[in-house]
N, C-alpha and C positions, 0 to 999 in steps of 0.2 A: 597301582597301574591294573586297570581294567584289562579286557579280555582284549579290546580293539587295540590298543595301544599295543599289547605285549605280540598281535597277533602283523600289527603293521611293521616290526622288528626285523619279521622273519618272510622270509620272500616268497610270493604264492608259490611257485616251485616245487620249494623247499618243504611248506605247510599241506601240498598234494602227497609228497614224497612218504612224508612221515603220516600223514589222514591212512595213507593206503598198506603202508606197512603194517603198522599198530590193526588195524581194522581185518587184514589177513591173518596177525597172529592169534588177535582174539579171537577168530572166526574157526581157525583150525585149532585153538584149544580145546572153546566150549564145542564144536563139534563132536568132540574125540572122547571127552571124558562128563557130555553133558549137560553144562552146564548153563544159567543162562550170562549174558553175555554185558548185563546194563552194569554193573559193577568196577567190571574192569574196564568199561567205557570210562567210567567215570572216572578212573583211576589214570588212563591213558590221558582225557580231555584237560586234567587237570594238571599232573603232573610233564608232559611230554610236548602238550598242544599249549597249552599257556591260559587255558581256558578261567576265568574266573567259577569259585567253585557254583552260583549263584547256574550261570550259564551252562556249566557245563552237567548240574544235577538236571536241568529241564531240557537238555539234549537228549541226555539218556538217559531220562523217563520216555522222553518222544522214541528216539529208538526200540524201545522195551514194547513200548507199544504195540506198533508194528510184529515184534516177535509173538508177542502173547495174543494177537490177533490170529494172526496166520496157524499160531497152535490151536487155539482153541476153535477155528474152524474144521481145521485138520482132523481135531478129536471128533467134532461133531458129524465129519465127511465118511469115520472109518467105526461109525453109529454106536460111539463112544453117549452116553450122558449123564451129567453130572447130578449128583442132591440135587435138587432145585433148592428146598431150604438153604442148605450153605451155599448155594450158586448165587443167591438173594443176598444172604447175610456179607460177604463177600464182596460183593459190589456196593451194598448199601456204607459198610466198612472201610471201603476203599474210597466212594467218594467224599464220606466226614471228613477223616485223616488227611486227603488229597487236601483238602480245603482249609481244615488247621495247620497243615506243614506248610502251605503259599500263605497264609498268612504271618507266621512267624519267620520264614525265609523274607520276607516283606520289611519285615521289622527287625529282626537280628541283622547283627555288627559278621563281619567275614569273617574275625576269630570266630565267635560263638557259633554260627552256621559248620566253623569245618568239626571245630570240636564237637555239637551235635553229630556231625554224619560219623564222625568216627568216635561217636558211642554207638552208635545205631550199629554200625560195620563191624564192630567187638559184639557188641549183642546177639549179631544176628551167627557170627561166627559161630562163638559159643553154644546158642541152638543146635546150629548144626552139626556140631563136631558129638553135641549131648546129644543128637537124636541118633548118629554115627554109631555111637557106645552102646546104645540102648536097643540096638538092634538087632 
């Protein structure tokens, strides 16, 4: 079932209410713990709102772009300056891996894409836990 088919089964009013409630909940949680909401949005978009994974990932990344841009501008505005070499490396590797991921996502089946997303989320979770234990 495509995202459009799933959304057609739910009334626009119900979708709007679900979206607002989920957005407020994610914003509230992320605001208190200081986490980014991109991955939480991905889970809500797929499990609650019925988006296909490809559509949900694109929407989530689009949302994260504005969050990251706002954070970077705020950081620069208060006088923060990143290490330029690290900053350039981050930009280069982000652009490189975004292209690789886009090609993979367009060729992969939904099942493969779901599994790859799950593996990446597990790896990210393990890395975050490892860093919290080491610090």
